[in-house]
VOSETOR-478889 format. One line per 4 residues: number of its first residue (from 1); their letters; for each residue x negated, y, z negated of C-alpha. Coordinates in Angstrom, 2 decimals. Example, Ala and Ser with C-alpha at 12.3 -4.5 7.8 and 13.67 -1.06 7.14 Angstrom:
REM VOSETOR-478889
1> AS> -12.30:-4.50:-7.80 | -13.67:-1.06:-7.14
END
This chain:
REM VOSETOR-478889
1> XXXX> -171.65:55.75:-166.46 | -171.09:58.16:-169.64 | -175.45:57.59:-169.86 | -175.78:58.36:-166.30
5> XXXX> -173.13:61.61:-166.36 | -175.52:63.07:-169.26 | -178.60:62.66:-167.83 | -176.91:64.20:-165.02
9> XXXX> -176.08:67.28:-166.51 | -179.24:67.11:-168.94 | -181.55:67.31:-165.34 | -179.50:70.02:-163.83
13> XXXX> -179.71:72.38:-166.81 | -183.86:71.50:-166.87 | -183.19:72.71:-163.01 | -182.30:75.58:-164.16
17> XXXX> -185.17:76.33:-166.09 | -187.50:75.12:-163.20 | -185.96:78.05:-161.31 | -187.25:80.03:-163.92
21> XXXX> -190.71:78.07:-163.64 | -190.25:78.27:-159.66 | -190.28:82.55:-160.20 | -191.87:83.06:-162.82
25> XXXX> -195.24:81.40:-163.06 | -197.09:82.97:-159.82 | -196.16:86.19:-161.00 | -197.81:86.02:-164.42
29> XXXX> -194.41:86.54:-166.24 | -193.46:84.79:-169.85 | -190.90:82.23:-169.62 | -189.18:82.75:-172.51
33> XXXX> -189.00:86.88:-172.43 | -187.03:88.45:-170.75 | -183.67:86.54:-170.74 | -182.58:85.45:-167.19
37> XXXX> -181.93:88.55:-164.63 | -180.60:89.42:-161.10 | -184.15:89.41:-159.16 | -182.24:91.89:-157.29
41> XXXX> -180.50:94.96:-159.84 | -182.22:93.56:-162.55 | -179.10:93.08:-164.73 | -179.36:90.50:-167.56
45> XXXX> -177.41:87.18:-166.24 | -174.59:86.45:-168.82 | -174.49:82.63:-170.50 | -171.37:82.32:-168.50
49> XXXX> -173.06:83.02:-164.85 | -176.04:81.05:-165.80 | -174.08:77.30:-166.28 | -176.05:75.11:-163.69
53> XXXX> -174.34:74.67:-159.72 | -171.04:75.68:-161.46 | -171.65:79.00:-162.00 | -172.95:79.25:-158.67
57> XXXX> -170.39:77.96:-156.78 | -167.77:79.83:-159.15 | -169.54:83.29:-158.32 | -169.41:82.09:-154.70
61> XXXX> -173.20:82.48:-154.62 | -173.31:86.16:-155.21 | -174.36:88.37:-158.07 | -171.82:89.62:-160.11
65> XXXX> -172.63:92.88:-160.95 | -174.32:94.06:-157.47 | -173.05:91.14:-155.11 | -176.17:90.53:-153.71
69> XXXX> -176.70:87.30:-152.47 | -178.12:84.30:-154.64 | -180.57:82.22:-153.06 | -179.03:78.75:-151.93
73> XXXX> -182.21:77.59:-153.74 | -180.77:78.22:-157.06 | -178.25:75.18:-157.35 | -180.32:73.40:-154.87
77> XXXX> -183.25:72.84:-157.49 | -180.60:72.26:-160.24 | -179.00:69.49:-157.98 | -182.47:67.80:-156.65
81> XXXX> -183.66:67.74:-160.58 | -180.36:66.11:-161.56 | -180.27:63.44:-158.60 | -183.94:62.65:-159.34
85> XXXX> -183.82:62.42:-163.14 | -180.38:59.94:-162.37 | -182.47:57.89:-159.92 | -185.66:57.76:-162.49
89> XXXX> -182.45:55.78:-164.94 | -181.55:53.97:-162.62 | -184.96:52.26:-161.52 | -186.15:52.50:-164.89
93> XXXX> -183.94:52.13:-167.32 | -183.47:54.79:-170.50 | -186.52:54.94:-172.32 | -190.19:56.75:-172.32
97> XXXX> -191.23:55.74:-168.86 | -188.19:57.30:-167.72 | -188.50:60.44:-169.62 | -192.34:60.69:-168.39
101> XXXX> -190.93:59.71:-164.88 | -188.29:62.44:-165.14 | -190.75:65.23:-166.22 | -193.25:64.33:-163.53
105> XXXX> -190.64:64.94:-161.37 | -189.53:68.40:-162.48 | -193.42:69.48:-162.36 | -193.57:68.21:-158.85
109> XXXX> -190.72:70.25:-158.14 | -192.33:73.54:-159.44 | -195.60:72.66:-157.35 | -193.29:72.19:-154.32
113> XXXX> -191.66:75.66:-154.75 | -194.25:77.71:-155.67 | -196.61:76.08:-152.71 | -194.05:77.18:-150.20
117> XXXX> -193.64:80.70:-151.53 | -197.22:81.25:-152.37 | -199.87:78.76:-151.40 | -201.16:77.89:-154.54
121> XXXX> -200.68:75.07:-157.17 | -200.77:76.34:-160.55 | -203.17:75.06:-163.07 | -201.23:75.48:-165.50
125> XXXX> -199.57:72.45:-164.62 | -201.82:70.26:-163.20 | -204.84:70.63:-165.81 | -201.99:70.25:-168.37
129> XXXX> -200.46:67.83:-166.39 | -204.28:65.25:-166.01 | -204.76:64.14:-169.63 | -200.93:63.97:-170.10
133> XXXX> -201.19:61.77:-167.38 | -204.09:59.52:-168.42 | -202.54:59.35:-171.80 | -199.16:58.14:-170.58
137> XXXX> -200.88:56.01:-167.59 | -203.01:54.33:-170.26 | -200.14:53.26:-172.53 | -197.04:54.07:-171.21
141> XXXX> -195.78:53.83:-167.89 | -195.64:50.64:-165.18 | -197.64:50.26:-162.27 | -194.96:51.52:-159.19
145> XXXX> -196.29:48.81:-157.62 | -195.09:46.26:-159.65 | -193.07:47.29:-162.08 | -192.84:44.58:-164.83
149> XXXX> -196.39:44.94:-165.57 | -198.28:48.09:-167.38 | -200.90:50.26:-165.25 | -203.64:49.86:-167.62
153> XXXX> -205.98:52.53:-168.61 | -208.27:51.34:-166.02 | -205.87:52.06:-163.16 | -205.06:55.34:-164.74
157> XXXX> -208.76:56.37:-164.81 | -209.54:55.20:-161.64 | -206.28:57.07:-160.31 | -207.78:60.29:-161.43
161> XXXX> -211.46:60.01:-160.15 | -209.85:58.34:-156.85 | -207.23:61.38:-156.46 | -209.41:64.16:-157.46
165> XXXX> -212.31:62.49:-155.77 | -210.67:61.99:-152.33 | -209.01:65.40:-151.77 | -212.35:66.91:-153.07
169> XXXX> -213.86:64.69:-150.08 | -211.83:65.84:-147.66 | -212.20:69.87:-148.83 | -215.78:69.59:-148.06
173> XXXX> -215.45:67.80:-144.90 | -212.69:70.30:-143.70 | -214.92:72.95:-144.81 | -212.18:74.80:-147.07
177> XXXX> -208.87:72.71:-145.16 | -208.02:71.72:-148.45 | -207.54:73.95:-151.33 | -209.13:73.37:-154.85
181> XXXX> -204.59:73.11:-156.15 | -204.11:69.68:-153.96 | -207.34:68.43:-155.51 | -206.28:68.93:-159.06
185> XXXX> -202.94:67.81:-157.94 | -203.94:64.63:-156.89 | -206.14:63.89:-160.00 | -202.86:64.27:-161.96
189> XXXX> -200.77:62.34:-159.61 | -203.13:59.85:-159.74 | -203.90:59.48:-163.61 | -200.07:59.07:-163.83
193> XXXX> -199.65:56.43:-161.17 | -203.10:54.96:-160.57 | -205.51:54.50:-157.60 | -203.39:52.50:-155.30
197> XXXX> -200.15:54.93:-155.70 | -203.00:57.68:-154.45 | -203.30:56.26:-151.53 | -199.62:55.89:-150.64
201> XXXX> -198.95:59.46:-151.92 | -201.55:60.44:-149.62 | -200.20:58.62:-146.42 | -196.66:59.24:-147.10
205> XXXX> -197.54:63.11:-147.42 | -199.61:62.86:-144.21 | -196.98:61.71:-142.44 | -194.41:63.85:-143.62
209> XXXX> -196.65:66.79:-143.06 | -197.77:65.52:-139.32 | -194.48:65.03:-138.23 | -193.09:68.56:-139.31
213> XXXX> -196.72:69.90:-138.01 | -195.37:68.78:-135.17 | -191.89:69.95:-134.76 | -193.26:73.34:-135.57
217> XXXX> -195.33:73.30:-132.76 | -193.12:71.52:-130.20 | -189.87:74.11:-130.87 | -190.63:76.87:-132.91
221> XXXX> -194.04:77.98:-131.11 | -196.34:77.40:-134.02 | -200.17:77.04:-133.28 | -202.29:74.80:-134.74
225> XXXX> -203.88:76.54:-137.00 | -200.62:77.64:-138.45 | -200.65:77.26:-142.67 | -198.59:74.63:-144.09
229> XXXX> -198.57:73.87:-147.62 | -199.49:70.15:-148.02 | -198.60:70.28:-152.10 | -194.42:69.76:-151.02
233> XXXX> -195.58:66.52:-148.87 | -197.78:65.06:-151.49 | -194.90:65.87:-154.19 | -192.82:63.79:-151.56
237> XXXX> -195.19:61.33:-151.46 | -195.41:60.69:-154.94 | -191.88:60.75:-155.94 | -191.12:58.07:-153.12
241> XXXX> -194.38:56.15:-154.49 | -192.78:56.23:-158.10 | -189.31:55.17:-157.50 | -189.72:53.03:-154.20
245> XXXX> -193.50:51.66:-154.40 | -192.93:47.91:-155.15 | -190.33:47.99:-152.03 | -192.77:49.32:-149.90
249> XXXX> -195.59:47.24:-150.78 | -192.84:43.89:-149.90 | -191.92:45.23:-146.85 | -195.32:45.64:-145.53
253> XX> -196.70:42.32:-146.80 | -193.80:40.62:-145.46
END
């Protein structure tokens, strides 16, 4: 339990940094300077007001200086990242594969919320993630569908081409219905977890995206041409595949 507690705290701290990335990357602001500031009054946030999750609760969800409400997203991202780190530890044990899957989950969280806000998936994440994914997938990571066996370089490289190629084909056939960010994101996902995982990620992402689209049409009056970012659904599909790919395959086969 001590290990889980430490990993959870570490995940929450990293989650606090993810909030910085989500806000600053699409605005082309340095991730290092200036220090964390209130987005309403621009006052510097004190260290004791920047404790993940806890400070939000102690402050009542408001800035200490201007009393402006702080978005619930901040503690949510911190808690979500901490939860996924704990899930990675439970599923894969303490080791390099656990650490890399934690990194992937953090990257997918940042992609999700930037895509929701700006309908973009930053190259700063995907273009760095692709070579890292090819190395990790080739030599370190297990196959999500058979966690006792390594993924291997063939599956990693094939995943890169299948992920990028499949979504490039969709973009061509849909005449711009799929953005370049989605293509690079799925090339990255494929490099990390292989071509089979690309297929399951795409299926799960499409399924959940379709459900949300149908909900918005029926209950929110959205038209069929309303723009819904696809990155968050692909990120959800990738996370489910990472942690439950083997169980889903067993369920399907039996």
